[in-house]
C-alpha positions as CSV (number, residue, x, y, z in Angstrom):
1,M,0.0,0.0,0.0
2,K,2.8,2.4,1.0
3,K,4.6,1.7,-2.3
4,T,1.4,2.2,-4.3
5,L,0.8,5.5,-2.5
6,L,4.5,6.6,-3.0
7,A,4.2,5.8,-6.7
8,F,1.0,7.7,-7.0
9,L,2.5,10.8,-5.3
10,T,5.6,10.6,-7.5
11,S,3.5,10.4,-10.6
12,L,1.4,13.3,-9.4
13,A,4.5,15.4,-8.8
14,L,5.8,14.6,-12.3
15,V,2.4,15.7,-13.7
16,Q,2.7,19.0,-11.8
17,V,6.3,19.5,-13.0
18,F,5.3,18.6,-16.6
19,S,2.4,21.1,-16.3
20,Q,4.8,23.8,-15.1
21,E,7.2,23.0,-18.0
22,Q,4.3,23.5,-20.4
23,G,3.8,27.0,-19.0
24,P,0.5,28.8,-18.6
25,Q,-2.6,27.8,-20.4
26,P,-3.3,29.6,-23.7
27,T,-5.5,32.7,-23.3
28,L,-7.1,32.9,-26.8
29,I,-10.0,35.1,-27.4
30,P,-12.3,34.1,-28.9
31,A,-12.1,30.6,-27.5
32,P,-11.4,28.0,-30.3
33,V,-13.7,25.1,-31.1
34,S,-11.0,22.7,-30.0
35,L,-7.7,23.3,-28.3
36,Q,-5.3,20.6,-27.1
37,V,-2.1,21.6,-25.2
38,N,0.7,19.2,-25.9
39,A,4.1,18.6,-24.3
40,G,6.9,20.9,-25.1
41,T,7.4,24.5,-26.3
42,F,8.1,26.0,-29.7
43,I,11.0,28.5,-29.5
44,L,11.3,30.9,-32.5
45,P,14.7,30.5,-34.1
46,K,16.6,33.5,-35.5
47,A,16.7,31.9,-38.9
48,I,12.9,31.9,-39.7
49,T,11.5,30.7,-43.0
50,V,7.8,31.0,-44.0
51,E,6.0,28.9,-46.6
52,A,2.9,30.5,-48.0
53,P,0.6,29.9,-51.0
54,D,0.9,32.2,-54.0
55,Q,-2.4,34.0,-53.4
56,P,-3.0,37.7,-54.1
57,A,-5.5,37.7,-51.2
58,L,-2.7,36.9,-48.8
59,T,-0.3,39.7,-49.9
60,Q,-1.1,42.0,-47.0
61,T,-1.4,39.1,-44.6
62,L,2.1,38.0,-45.4
63,K,3.5,41.6,-45.1
64,E,1.9,42.0,-41.7
65,L,3.2,38.5,-40.6
66,K,6.7,39.5,-41.5
67,D,6.4,42.9,-39.8
68,H,4.8,41.4,-36.7
69,L,7.6,38.9,-36.4
70,S,10.5,41.1,-37.4
71,I,9.8,44.4,-35.6
72,P,9.9,43.1,-32.0
73,T,12.3,40.2,-32.5
74,G,14.7,41.6,-35.1
75,Y,14.4,38.3,-37.0
76,V,13.7,38.8,-40.7
77,P,11.8,35.9,-42.2
78,P,12.0,35.2,-46.0
79,V,8.7,33.9,-47.5
80,S,8.7,31.0,-50.0
81,K,5.8,30.4,-52.4
82,T,6.9,26.8,-52.9
83,A,6.3,23.9,-50.6
84,N,8.9,23.6,-47.9
85,P,8.3,21.0,-45.2
86,A,11.3,22.3,-43.2
87,A,9.9,25.9,-43.0
88,T,9.5,27.4,-39.6
89,I,6.0,28.6,-40.3
90,R,3.9,26.8,-43.0
91,L,0.7,28.3,-44.3
92,I,-1.2,25.7,-46.4
93,L,-4.4,25.9,-48.4
94,N,-6.1,22.5,-48.6
95,K,-6.2,21.0,-52.0
96,T,-9.3,19.0,-50.9
97,P,-11.6,21.1,-48.8
98,D,-11.9,20.2,-45.1
99,T,-15.7,20.2,-44.7
100,E,-15.5,20.9,-41.0
101,L,-13.7,24.2,-41.4
102,G,-15.8,26.1,-44.0
103,G,-14.4,29.3,-45.5
104,E,-13.1,30.9,-42.3
105,G,-11.9,28.0,-40.2
106,Y,-8.3,26.8,-39.7
107,R,-6.2,24.1,-38.1
108,L,-3.2,25.2,-36.2
109,A,-0.5,22.8,-35.1
110,I,2.5,24.0,-33.1
111,T,5.2,21.5,-32.3
112,S,8.7,22.1,-30.9
113,K,10.0,22.1,-34.5
114,N,7.6,24.2,-36.5
115,I,4.1,25.9,-36.9
116,V,1.6,24.7,-39.5
117,I,-1.7,26.5,-40.3
118,R,-4.1,24.8,-42.7
119,A,-7.3,26.3,-44.1
120,N,-9.6,26.0,-47.1
121,Q,-9.5,29.7,-47.9
122,P,-7.1,32.6,-47.3
123,A,-9.4,34.0,-44.6
124,G,-8.9,30.9,-42.6
125,L,-5.1,31.3,-42.8
126,F,-5.6,34.9,-41.7
127,Y,-7.6,33.9,-38.6
128,G,-5.1,31.2,-37.8
129,I,-2.4,33.8,-37.8
130,Q,-4.4,36.0,-35.4
131,S,-4.6,33.0,-33.0
132,L,-0.9,32.4,-33.4
133,W,0.0,35.9,-32.2
134,Q,-2.0,35.4,-29.0
135,L,0.0,32.2,-28.3
136,F,3.3,34.0,-28.5
137,S,4.7,36.0,-25.6
138,K,2.9,39.2,-25.1
139,E,5.9,41.2,-26.2
140,I,5.2,40.1,-29.8
141,E,2.8,43.1,-29.8
142,S,5.5,45.6,-29.4
143,S,6.0,48.2,-32.1
144,K,9.7,48.5,-31.2
145,P,12.6,45.9,-30.8
146,V,12.5,44.0,-27.5
147,K,15.6,42.5,-26.1
148,G,16.1,39.6,-23.8
149,I,12.9,37.7,-24.8
150,S,12.8,34.0,-25.6
151,W,10.1,34.1,-28.3
152,Q,8.1,31.0,-27.5
153,A,4.6,29.5,-27.8
154,P,3.1,26.4,-26.3
155,C,2.8,23.3,-28.4
156,V,-0.9,23.0,-29.3
157,T,-3.3,21.5,-31.7
158,I,-6.3,23.7,-32.6
159,T,-9.3,23.2,-34.8
160,D,-11.3,26.4,-35.1
161,Y,-14.2,27.9,-37.1
162,P,-16.8,30.5,-36.5
163,R,-20.3,30.0,-35.1
164,F,-21.7,32.9,-37.2
165,G,-20.8,34.5,-40.5
166,W,-21.8,38.0,-39.5
167,R,-19.5,39.2,-36.7
168,G,-19.8,43.0,-36.7
169,L,-18.8,46.1,-35.0
170,M,-20.6,49.4,-35.7
171,F,-18.6,52.6,-35.8
172,D,-20.6,55.8,-35.7
173,V,-18.5,58.4,-37.4
174,S,-21.4,60.9,-37.8
175,R,-21.8,62.2,-34.3
176,H,-18.1,62.8,-34.1
177,F,-15.9,62.5,-37.2
178,F,-12.9,60.1,-37.1
179,T,-10.2,60.3,-39.7
180,K,-9.3,57.7,-42.3
181,I,-6.2,56.7,-40.3
182,E,-8.4,56.3,-37.2
183,V,-10.8,54.1,-39.0
184,K,-8.0,51.9,-40.3
185,S,-6.7,51.6,-36.7
186,F,-10.3,50.5,-35.7
187,I,-10.2,47.8,-38.4
188,D,-6.7,46.6,-37.2
189,E,-7.9,46.1,-33.7
190,M,-11.2,44.4,-34.5
191,V,-9.7,41.7,-36.8
192,K,-7.3,40.5,-34.0
193,Y,-10.5,39.0,-32.4
194,K,-11.9,37.7,-35.7
195,Y,-14.6,40.3,-36.4
196,N,-15.3,40.4,-40.1
197,L,-17.8,43.2,-40.6
198,L,-17.5,47.0,-40.1
199,H,-20.9,48.7,-39.9
200,F,-20.1,52.2,-41.0
201,H,-22.7,54.7,-39.7
202,L,-22.1,57.5,-42.2
203,T,-25.0,59.9,-41.8
204,D,-27.0,61.4,-39.0
205,D,-28.2,64.7,-37.5
206,E,-24.7,65.7,-36.6
207,G,-23.0,65.2,-39.9
208,W,-23.0,63.6,-43.4
209,R,-19.7,61.9,-43.8
210,I,-19.6,60.4,-47.4
211,Q,-19.0,62.4,-50.5
212,I,-21.9,62.2,-53.0
213,K,-20.7,63.9,-56.2
214,S,-24.1,64.5,-57.6
215,L,-25.2,66.2,-54.3
216,P,-22.2,68.3,-53.3
217,R,-23.9,70.2,-50.5
218,L,-24.2,67.1,-48.4
219,T,-20.5,67.4,-47.5
220,E,-20.0,71.1,-48.3
221,V,-22.7,72.0,-45.7
222,G,-23.9,68.8,-44.0
223,A,-20.5,67.6,-42.8
224,W,-19.9,70.7,-40.5
225,S,-21.2,71.8,-37.1
226,A,-20.1,74.1,-34.3
227,H,-17.4,72.7,-32.0
228,R,-18.6,71.6,-28.6
229,V,-17.3,69.4,-25.8
230,G,-18.9,68.3,-22.6
231,T,-22.2,66.5,-22.1
232,F,-23.9,65.8,-25.4
233,G,-27.5,66.9,-25.5
234,T,-27.0,69.9,-23.2
235,F,-24.9,72.1,-25.5
236,S,-25.9,75.7,-26.4
237,V,-27.5,76.4,-29.7
238,P,-24.9,77.8,-32.2
239,G,-25.1,81.5,-32.7
240,P,-26.0,82.9,-36.1
241,D,-22.3,84.0,-36.7
242,E,-20.6,81.1,-35.0
243,P,-18.2,79.2,-37.3
244,L,-19.3,75.8,-38.4
245,D,-15.8,74.2,-38.7
246,N,-16.1,71.0,-36.7
247,G,-16.4,67.8,-38.6
248,G,-15.2,66.3,-41.9
249,F,-16.1,63.7,-44.5
250,Y,-14.6,60.9,-46.6
251,T,-14.0,61.5,-50.3
252,Q,-15.0,58.7,-52.6
253,D,-11.3,58.0,-53.0
254,D,-11.1,57.7,-49.2
255,I,-13.9,55.2,-49.2
256,R,-12.3,53.1,-51.9
257,E,-9.1,53.1,-49.9
258,L,-10.9,52.0,-46.7
259,V,-12.8,49.3,-48.5
260,A,-9.6,47.9,-50.0
261,Y,-7.9,48.2,-46.6
262,A,-10.7,46.2,-45.0
263,K,-10.8,43.6,-47.8
264,D,-7.1,42.9,-47.3
265,R,-8.0,42.0,-43.7
266,F,-11.1,40.0,-44.7
267,V,-13.5,42.6,-43.4
268,D,-16.6,43.7,-45.3
269,I,-17.9,47.3,-44.8
270,L,-21.7,47.8,-44.4
271,P,-22.5,51.4,-45.2
272,E,-25.4,53.0,-43.4
273,V,-27.4,56.0,-44.7
274,D,-29.9,56.6,-41.8
275,V,-33.3,57.7,-43.1
276,P,-36.1,58.9,-42.8
277,G,-35.2,60.1,-39.2
278,H,-31.7,61.1,-38.1
279,S,-31.6,63.2,-41.3
280,M,-30.9,66.8,-40.1
281,A,-27.6,67.0,-42.0
282,A,-29.3,66.1,-45.2
283,I,-32.1,68.6,-44.6
284,V,-29.8,71.4,-43.8
285,S,-28.0,70.7,-47.1
286,Y,-31.2,70.4,-49.1
287,P,-34.1,72.0,-47.2
288,E,-36.6,71.1,-50.0
289,L,-36.5,67.5,-48.7
290,S,-38.6,68.5,-45.7
291,C,-42.3,69.0,-45.5
292,T,-41.9,71.5,-42.7
293,E,-41.8,75.3,-43.2
294,G,-38.6,77.0,-42.0
295,A,-36.3,74.1,-42.8
296,E,-34.0,76.4,-44.6
297,K,-33.1,78.0,-41.2
298,Y,-32.0,74.7,-39.7
299,R,-28.3,73.9,-38.9
300,V,-26.4,70.7,-38.4
301,I,-26.9,69.6,-34.8
302,S,-23.8,70.3,-32.6
303,G,-25.1,68.5,-29.5
304,E,-27.9,70.8,-28.4
305,K,-31.2,69.3,-27.4
306,F,-33.5,68.9,-30.4
307,M,-35.6,65.8,-29.4
308,N,-37.8,65.0,-26.4
309,W,-37.6,61.5,-24.9
310,P,-39.3,59.1,-24.5
311,G,-41.0,59.3,-27.8
312,P,-39.2,60.4,-29.8
313,Q,-40.9,63.8,-30.2
314,A,-38.9,66.2,-32.4
315,I,-38.4,69.8,-31.4
316,V,-37.2,70.6,-34.9
317,D,-38.1,68.3,-37.8
318,N,-35.2,66.0,-38.6
319,T,-37.1,63.7,-40.9
320,L,-37.2,63.2,-44.7
321,C,-40.9,63.6,-45.6
322,P,-42.4,60.4,-47.2
323,A,-45.0,62.5,-48.9
324,N,-42.4,64.7,-50.6
325,E,-41.6,63.2,-54.0
326,K,-38.3,65.1,-54.2
327,I,-36.8,62.7,-51.6
328,Y,-37.0,59.6,-53.8
329,P,-34.8,61.0,-56.7
330,F,-32.5,62.3,-54.0
331,L,-32.1,58.9,-52.4
332,D,-31.7,57.3,-55.8
333,K,-28.7,59.5,-56.4
334,V,-27.3,58.7,-52.9
335,F,-27.7,55.0,-53.2
336,T,-26.4,54.9,-56.8
337,E,-23.1,56.3,-55.6
338,V,-23.0,54.4,-52.3
339,A,-23.7,51.1,-54.0
340,A,-20.8,51.7,-56.5
341,L,-18.4,52.3,-53.6
342,F,-19.2,49.4,-51.3
343,P,-19.0,45.8,-52.7
344,F,-20.8,44.3,-49.7
345,G,-24.3,42.9,-50.6
346,Y,-26.3,45.0,-48.1
347,I,-26.9,48.7,-47.6
348,H,-28.2,49.7,-44.1
349,V,-31.0,52.3,-44.5
350,G,-31.5,53.1,-40.8
351,G,-35.2,53.5,-40.0
352,D,-34.8,54.0,-36.3
353,E,-36.1,56.6,-33.9
354,C,-38.1,58.4,-36.5
355,A,-40.1,61.2,-34.8
356,K,-43.4,61.5,-36.5
357,N,-45.0,64.4,-34.7
358,F,-44.3,66.8,-37.7
359,W,-45.7,64.2,-40.1
360,E,-48.9,64.2,-38.0
361,K,-49.3,67.9,-38.7
362,S,-48.4,67.8,-42.4
363,E,-51.1,68.2,-45.0
364,A,-48.9,66.5,-47.5
365,V,-48.7,63.4,-45.3
366,K,-52.4,63.4,-44.7
367,Q,-53.0,63.5,-48.4
368,L,-50.5,60.6,-48.9
369,M,-52.3,58.6,-46.3
370,Q,-55.7,59.1,-48.0
371,K,-54.2,58.3,-51.4
372,E,-52.4,55.1,-50.3
373,G,-54.9,53.9,-47.7
374,L,-52.4,54.3,-44.8
375,K,-54.0,54.0,-41.4
376,N,-51.2,55.5,-39.1
377,M,-47.8,56.9,-39.0
378,E,-46.1,53.5,-38.8
379,E,-47.7,52.6,-42.1
380,V,-46.5,55.9,-43.5
381,Q,-42.9,54.9,-42.6
382,S,-43.5,51.5,-44.0
383,Y,-44.6,53.1,-47.3
384,F,-41.3,55.0,-47.3
385,E,-39.3,51.9,-46.5
386,K,-40.8,49.9,-49.2
387,R,-40.0,52.6,-51.8
388,V,-36.5,52.8,-50.5
389,E,-36.1,49.0,-50.7
390,K,-37.0,49.2,-54.4
391,I,-34.4,51.9,-55.0
392,V,-31.7,50.0,-53.2
393,E,-32.5,46.7,-54.9
394,S,-32.3,48.5,-58.3
395,K,-28.6,49.1,-57.5
396,G,-28.1,45.4,-57.0
397,K,-28.1,45.5,-53.2
398,K,-30.2,44.2,-50.4
399,V,-31.7,46.3,-47.6
400,I,-31.1,45.9,-43.9
401,G,-32.5,48.3,-41.3
402,W,-33.1,48.8,-37.6
403,D,-36.1,46.9,-36.2
404,E,-38.5,49.9,-36.5
405,I,-38.8,49.0,-40.2
406,L,-41.0,46.1,-39.0
407,E,-43.7,48.6,-37.8
408,G,-46.5,49.1,-40.3
409,G,-45.3,46.2,-42.4
410,L,-41.9,45.0,-43.5
411,A,-40.5,45.5,-47.0
412,P,-40.6,42.1,-48.8
413,N,-36.9,41.3,-48.9
414,A,-35.5,43.4,-46.1
415,A,-33.3,42.0,-43.3
416,V,-33.7,43.3,-39.8
417,M,-31.1,44.4,-37.3
418,S,-32.7,44.0,-33.9
419,W,-31.6,46.7,-31.5
420,R,-34.5,47.3,-29.1
421,G,-33.9,44.0,-27.3
422,I,-34.5,40.7,-29.2
423,A,-38.2,41.0,-29.9
424,G,-37.8,42.6,-33.3
425,G,-35.4,39.9,-34.4
426,I,-37.8,37.2,-33.3
427,A,-40.7,38.9,-35.1
428,A,-38.7,39.3,-38.3
429,A,-37.4,35.7,-38.2
430,K,-40.9,34.4,-37.7
431,L,-41.8,36.2,-40.9
432,G,-39.0,34.5,-42.7
433,H,-36.6,37.4,-42.8
434,Q,-32.8,37.4,-42.2
435,V,-31.8,38.8,-38.8
436,V,-28.7,40.3,-37.2
437,M,-29.0,40.5,-33.5
438,S,-27.7,43.8,-31.9
439,P,-29.7,44.4,-28.7
440,T,-29.0,47.3,-26.5
441,T,-29.2,45.0,-23.5
442,F,-26.0,43.2,-24.4
443,V,-24.0,45.0,-27.1
444,Y,-24.3,48.8,-26.9
445,L,-20.8,49.9,-26.3
446,D,-21.6,53.5,-25.7
447,Y,-23.2,52.6,-22.4
448,M,-21.3,53.0,-19.1
449,Q,-19.4,49.9,-18.1
450,G,-18.9,50.5,-14.4
451,D,-20.6,52.4,-11.7
452,A,-22.0,55.8,-12.8
453,I,-20.0,57.5,-10.1
454,L,-16.8,56.7,-12.0
455,E,-17.9,56.6,-15.7
456,P,-18.5,59.4,-18.2
457,P,-22.3,59.9,-17.9
458,V,-24.5,58.0,-20.2
459,Y,-28.1,57.0,-19.6
460,A,-27.5,53.2,-19.1
461,T,-25.0,50.7,-18.0
462,L,-23.7,47.6,-19.7
463,R,-21.2,45.5,-17.7
464,L,-18.7,43.1,-19.2
465,K,-20.4,40.0,-17.7
466,T,-23.7,41.0,-19.2
467,A,-22.1,41.5,-22.6
468,Y,-20.6,38.0,-22.3
469,S,-24.1,36.6,-21.7
470,F,-25.2,37.7,-25.2
471,E,-26.9,34.8,-27.0
472,P,-27.8,35.7,-30.7
473,V,-30.3,32.9,-31.3
474,P,-33.4,33.2,-29.2
475,D,-35.4,30.2,-28.2
476,G,-37.9,29.0,-30.8
477,V,-36.3,30.8,-33.7
478,D,-34.9,29.1,-36.8
479,P,-31.1,29.5,-36.3
480,K,-30.6,29.6,-40.1
481,L,-32.3,33.0,-40.1
482,I,-29.9,34.5,-37.6
483,R,-27.0,35.7,-39.6
484,G,-25.1,36.7,-36.5
485,G,-24.7,39.7,-34.4
486,Q,-22.7,42.9,-33.7
487,A,-21.8,45.4,-31.1
488,N,-22.5,49.1,-31.6
489,L,-20.5,52.1,-30.7
490,W,-22.5,55.3,-30.9
491,T,-20.2,58.3,-30.5
492,E,-22.3,61.2,-29.1
493,Q,-20.1,61.1,-26.0
494,V,-17.0,59.8,-27.7
495,Y,-14.7,62.6,-28.8
496,N,-11.4,60.9,-29.5
497,T,-9.7,57.6,-30.3
498,R,-8.4,57.0,-26.7
499,H,-11.9,57.2,-25.3
500,L,-13.2,55.1,-28.3
501,Q,-10.8,52.3,-27.3
502,Y,-11.8,52.6,-23.6
503,M,-15.5,52.0,-24.6
504,I,-14.8,49.2,-27.0
505,W,-12.4,47.1,-24.9
506,P,-12.9,44.7,-23.3
507,R,-16.7,44.4,-24.0
508,S,-15.9,43.8,-27.7
509,L,-13.9,40.8,-26.6
510,A,-17.0,39.4,-25.0
511,V,-19.1,39.9,-28.1
512,A,-16.4,38.4,-30.3
513,E,-16.5,35.2,-28.3
514,C,-20.3,35.1,-28.4
515,L,-20.2,35.3,-32.2
516,W,-17.2,33.1,-33.0
517,S,-17.0,30.4,-30.3
518,P,-19.3,27.4,-29.8
519,K,-22.1,28.2,-27.3
520,D,-21.0,25.3,-25.1
521,K,-17.5,26.7,-24.8
522,K,-18.5,29.8,-23.1
523,D,-17.3,30.1,-19.5
524,W,-17.3,33.4,-17.6
525,N,-14.4,32.6,-15.3
526,S,-12.3,31.4,-18.1
527,F,-13.1,34.4,-20.2
528,A,-12.3,36.8,-17.3
529,R,-8.9,35.1,-16.9
530,R,-8.2,35.3,-20.6
531,T,-9.4,39.0,-20.8
532,E,-6.9,39.9,-18.1
533,A,-4.1,38.3,-20.2
534,Q,-5.3,40.4,-23.2
535,F,-4.9,43.6,-21.0
536,A,-1.2,42.9,-20.7
537,R,-1.0,42.7,-24.5
538,M,-3.0,45.9,-24.9
539,D,-0.6,47.6,-22.5
540,I,2.3,46.8,-24.8
541,E,0.3,48.0,-27.8
542,Q,-0.7,51.1,-25.9
543,V,-4.4,50.4,-26.5
544,K,-6.6,51.9,-23.9
545,Y,-9.2,49.7,-22.2
546,A,-11.6,49.7,-19.2
547,R,-10.8,47.8,-16.0
548,S,-14.3,48.0,-14.7
549,M,-14.5,44.2,-14.2
550,F,-12.3,44.7,-11.2
551,D,-14.3,47.6,-9.7
552,P,-16.8,47.2,-6.8
553,I,-20.5,46.9,-7.5
554,F,-22.8,48.5,-5.0
555,T,-26.2,47.0,-4.1
556,V,-28.3,49.2,-1.9
557,K,-31.3,48.0,0.0
558,R,-33.6,49.8,2.3
559,D,-33.8,48.4,5.9
560,D,-37.4,47.6,6.5
561,N,-36.9,47.8,10.2
562,A,-35.7,51.5,10.1
563,N,-37.2,54.4,8.3
564,D,-33.9,56.1,7.3
565,S,-31.5,53.2,7.3
566,I,-29.9,51.3,4.3
567,S,-27.6,48.3,3.9
568,V,-24.9,48.3,1.3
569,G,-23.8,45.1,-0.5
570,L,-20.4,45.0,-2.3
571,S,-19.4,42.6,-5.0
572,T,-17.3,42.3,-8.1
573,E,-17.8,40.7,-11.5
574,V,-14.5,38.8,-11.2
575,D,-14.2,36.1,-8.5
576,G,-11.4,36.0,-6.0
577,L,-11.1,39.7,-5.2
578,D,-10.9,41.2,-1.7
579,I,-12.8,44.4,-1.0
580,Y,-11.7,47.0,1.6
581,Y,-13.6,50.1,2.6
582,S,-13.7,53.2,4.8
583,F,-16.3,55.6,6.1
584,D,-13.9,58.1,7.7
585,N,-13.0,59.9,4.4
586,S,-9.5,58.3,4.3
587,N,-8.4,56.2,1.4
588,P,-8.6,52.5,2.1
589,D,-6.0,49.9,1.4
590,N,-5.6,46.2,2.4
591,F,-5.0,47.2,6.1
592,Y,-8.6,48.6,6.3
593,P,-11.7,46.6,7.2
594,K,-12.4,43.8,4.7
595,Y,-15.9,43.5,3.4
596,T,-17.6,40.3,4.4
597,V,-21.3,41.2,5.1
598,P,-23.6,44.0,3.9
599,L,-22.6,47.3,5.5
600,S,-24.7,49.6,7.7
601,I,-23.8,53.3,7.3
602,P,-22.5,54.9,10.5
603,K,-24.4,57.9,11.8
604,D,-23.0,61.1,10.2
605,A,-20.8,59.3,7.7
606,S,-20.9,61.2,4.4
607,M,-18.6,59.0,2.2
608,L,-18.0,55.3,1.6
609,K,-14.7,54.6,-0.1
610,V,-14.1,51.2,-1.6
611,I,-11.2,49.5,-3.3
612,T,-10.5,45.9,-4.6
613,Y,-7.3,43.9,-4.1
614,R,-6.0,40.6,-5.3
615,D,-3.1,38.8,-3.5
616,G,-2.3,41.9,-1.5
617,K,-2.1,44.3,-4.5
618,P,-4.7,46.8,-5.6
619,I,-6.5,45.8,-8.8
620,G,-9.6,47.9,-9.2
621,R,-10.1,51.7,-9.1
622,Q,-10.9,53.3,-5.7
623,T,-14.5,54.3,-5.8
624,D,-15.6,57.3,-3.6
625,M,-19.4,56.9,-3.1
626,P,-21.3,59.7,-1.4
627,V,-23.7,58.4,1.2
628,E,-26.3,60.7,-0.3
629,E,-26.0,58.9,-3.6
630,L,-26.5,55.6,-1.9
631,K,-29.6,56.9,-0.2
632,K,-30.9,58.2,-3.5
633,R,-30.4,54.8,-5.0
634,A,-32.4,53.3,-2.2
635,R,-35.1,55.8,-2.9
636,L,-35.0,57.3,0.5
637,K,-36.0,60.8,1.2
638,K,-33.2,63.2,2.0
639,P,-33.0,63.6,5.9
640,E,-34.4,66.9,7.1
């Protein structure tokens, strides 16, 4: 018995040593379909050779592979277009298609001798390379040479392919304009996590961002507003002589360049022209498109209040008028040029948040309703959407729009992007229409991601753990009709690239995994661990991200046994953190009281300060929470 026990303990020790020799487990995001960690480690030699197929679609991929390897390491790998079994890195296109992989899947095998990526299509090789980078030491992300690093990766066998074909991120460049270089950077970051679609929100009340040569005023006038910073929706109305010099637009050559840049990275660009609401920039450019008197005095919105919510109810009319026959030739010109610039098969036509209160007062709309037998304003919008669909389809494209296009009757061939929860997607799918899931409750990246006391103010919160719970296929819906999903970044309150990055990461990591990885592979604790590893890589890249997952969460309850008393619960999204607090206005550390049970607020205390630690080191931001704010959240009356 003793010998058996000794043998068992010895074998257990060997397993532990063997595990340590293998190093830490891979931290890939999104999680692959299958990952097996094998014995041993691959160490990148100084003399690297790369075998790659002679494919024009891989030209940029191979350039980036060489740069990614050579810049941090100093090793310069030659690329051979002929088969070379001895090559350090082999990229192989299957002569006979591997039916399991499809067009975007890959198999990645790393041994102590070499790296082999196989795929059916160039896109699969590209995604295999994205996984490869995540398997190397984090310093591989450096834009400068790094000394003293053993460039190594674990020996693994990976089979991987996406759950959904539509894996999108929406970038609103209308509310605030972002340069062509900034859009390219956006694409560079999204493809690392296997997103393949950029939804380009190009028009809105705050700016028209795409050159339409047949309608030059759209960018001469509609692309410019007054400069404002602060809290969007509260800005002062621009004065009559105030310069309108804030904004910008993309020329058609810019668009072609961006489309080509995205294509080289296996990304499609979905253009959005948001109509009939969200159209102030168009109306300012061409006031005759409105049915409302005085439209010629309108100006592009600079962030002042112009809508009342809920509703929406427009204070000034920002809609294209469905009863105005001038808008349809206008849209024909717009979509003719847009369709020629973007190869993707869909054009997004918006359709959301259309305020109809000016339509209700319009004699022209009343006449249209009588002529067409339309019963309500929803049917008026449906009339508009159906005409728009015919225009778009005449350009060889399909229509997709926000879920409001369902109201009043859906155009025959339209696809629906469900944003107001999942109900619109369910309804569209049950009617047999294609659906992309994009619900606010899970994927709206403009929402706050931590406690409102810390975050730039927005009207709602979306935490990382909630984003990770996103499931694109609702119960009872034919999965074949769910094309996939996407996360949306609206930029009313996003003024620059650094804040853009902060809002996108890490929640876009969560959505990426929801769209690529098998449903049964999802595991929050694993994802949180892998996300933290990505933070280290982003630090090297100098990409900004939010660490809200480590911050305290406050849960406030009213004490039923006392009229003016509350209890405060503290928690975190990530397991294994210690929470320390103070009520005495000093800044707590790990020598302060540790949270174990809900807190009662001491008499006369005015501030609760909280910080999180792991292994004796601070990990979250200190949160200074006024007691008055806690009482407000508990819906208590302010003490007299």
